[in-house]
N, C-alpha and C positions, 0 to 999 in steps of 0.2 A: 596359663599366664601370658604366653606369647600372643595368643589370640586377642586377649584384652589389650595388650600393649599395642598391637597393630591397629586396633579399633579406637585407640585413645583419642585421636583427632575427631572421629565421627561422634563418639560419645560426648565430647566437649561441645561440638557443634550443636548437637541436639539439645543438650542441657542449657546452653547459653541462649539458644533460640527460644526455648520454652520460657525461660526466665524473662527475656526481653519482651516476649509476646505479652506477658502478664504485667510488665512494667515499662510500657512504651516511652513514657516521658524520661525515665532514668536512662533507658537504653539510648534514646536520642541525644541526651546530654553527654553520655560517654562517647558516642560516635563522633560528635562534634568536637569534643575535647581531645581525643586521641587519634582520630582518623581524618580530621578536617584537612590537614595538610596533604593527605594522600588522595584526595578526591578532586575531581574537576569542579569548576565553579558552580555554585548553586546550593540551595538549602536542602537539608536532609529532613524528610518528614518522619513522623513517628511511625508510620506504617513501614518505612524503609529500614528503620533502625535495627530490628531484630536480625534480618538476614545479613546486614553489613557487619554487625557486631559479632555474630556467630561465625561468619566467614573469616574475619580477622583472627579470632581465637583459634580457629582450625589451622590457619597458616602458622601461627606461633607454635601451636601444639606439634605440628609436623616438623618444624625446625627443631623444637626441643627434643623430639624423638631421636632424630639423627645426631644431634649434639650430644645427647646422653650416651648413645652407643659409641660415638667417637671418643668421648672422654674416658669411657671404660675400655677402649681399645678392642671393641667387639666388631665383628663383621656387619656391615650394613647391607641388607639384602637389596638387590637391584630393584625389587618391587617398591621398596621404600623411597629410593631415589626417584623413580618414575612418578610415584604418587606425590612426592614433594614438588617436583617440577610442574606437574599439572595443577596442583592446588595453588601454587604461587602465581602461575600464569592466569588461570581462570578465576581464582579468588581475587587476585590483584585487579583484574579487569572489572569484576563485580563491584569492588570497592571504589575504583577510580570513576567508573561511569555510573555508579549507583544503580546498577541494572542486574537483577537476579538471574537473567538469562544465562549468563556465563557460568555461574556456579551450578546451575541446573544441568548444564552440559558436562560438568566435570566427571561424574560417575560414569557416564557413557564413554567419554574419551578414555578413561582409565580402563574400563572393561575391554574396550576395543584394542587398546594398546597391548594388554596382556594376551588377548586372543591372537593379535597380529604377530606378536613375538613367538608364540607357540607355532603358528603356521609357517612363518618365515624360517624358523630354525629347522622345522621338519622338512620343508621343501628344498631349501637352498643350502643348508648346512648339514643336512642328514643327521640332525641331532634332536632327539625327543626330550624336551625339557621336563615334561611330566615324569618321564622315566628317571631322569637325572635326580629329581627331587624325591622320588618315592622308592626307587629300587633297593635302597638300603633297609627299608622297612618291610617291603613285601616282595615276594617272588611270584612272577607271573610268566605265562608262556609268551614267546616272542610275538605271536600274532595279536596279543591283547594290547600291548603297549601302544601301537598306532591308533587303535580304536579308542583307547582311553584319552589319548592326546586330542583326537578329533572331538570327543565328547566335551572336553573342556573348551575347545575353540568355539563350538556351537553354543555352549552355555554362556560364555562371555558375550558372544554376539547377540544372543537373545536378551541377556540382562541389560545390555546397552539399549536395545529397542524398548524394553519395558520401562526403563528409566525415562526415556524421552516421552513415552506415552503418558506416564503419570505426571511428569514435570510440566507438560504443556497442555494437559487436559483437566487438571484438578487444581484447587487452590494451593498456595504455597505451603501452608501448614500441613496439608495432606501429603505433599511431596516430602517434606521434612520427616514426617512420621514413617513414610514408606522407606526413606533412605536409612532410617535407623532400624526399623523392625521388618519391613517387607523384604528388603534386600537380604538381610541376615537370615530370615526365614527361608527364602528361596535357596540361599547358599547351603543352609543346613539340610534342606530337603534333597538337594542335589548330591551332597556328600553322603548322606544316608543311602540314597538310591544307588550311588556308585559303589558303596561298601557292600551292599547286598548283591550287586551284580558281580563284584570281584570275589566274593566269598567262595563261590564254587570253584573258581580257578585256583584260589589259594589252597583249597583242600586237595584239588587234583595234584598240585605241585608238591604238596607234602607227601 
């Protein structure tokens, strides 16, 4: 359930983009009606409408996520705050300038921000954030935790590069599909591979 909650803005982004792609005139009308005041001067074309509308919905969804947690007096993970800040800045720039370049960079900036946080915490604060998040669920040898942290750092670095490659070498709709399914598939594959790698250490610890 938490996984779906975290993916809520991405799912809405994908769904709205696909709807707008199939109804460009309606999407264009909605963009001009609700986002016209948030954009620089100039007309919005039907081709621009899907990414502008879906980006706006993703921003609202991210704000709603955190608002819901605050209203229920639940802890808001640092990851959600970082994600909100990035989607507001890069999504806002996409809408204002009517340029999808900014939103295409958003996943890469998010991945690299997570990777950098893991690296900086390990090097300068002597704190393994992966261990902090996982040690209550799994017991691992001391030597494994730094390797696990490094694996996540490399994964986020590579994911950022892959996003850039897909975003700027393929059509926009291909990137949107990759953002929804490709990124999720790679994440699942990494987690499964990580689980298989850790299983022998968990058995040894037992």
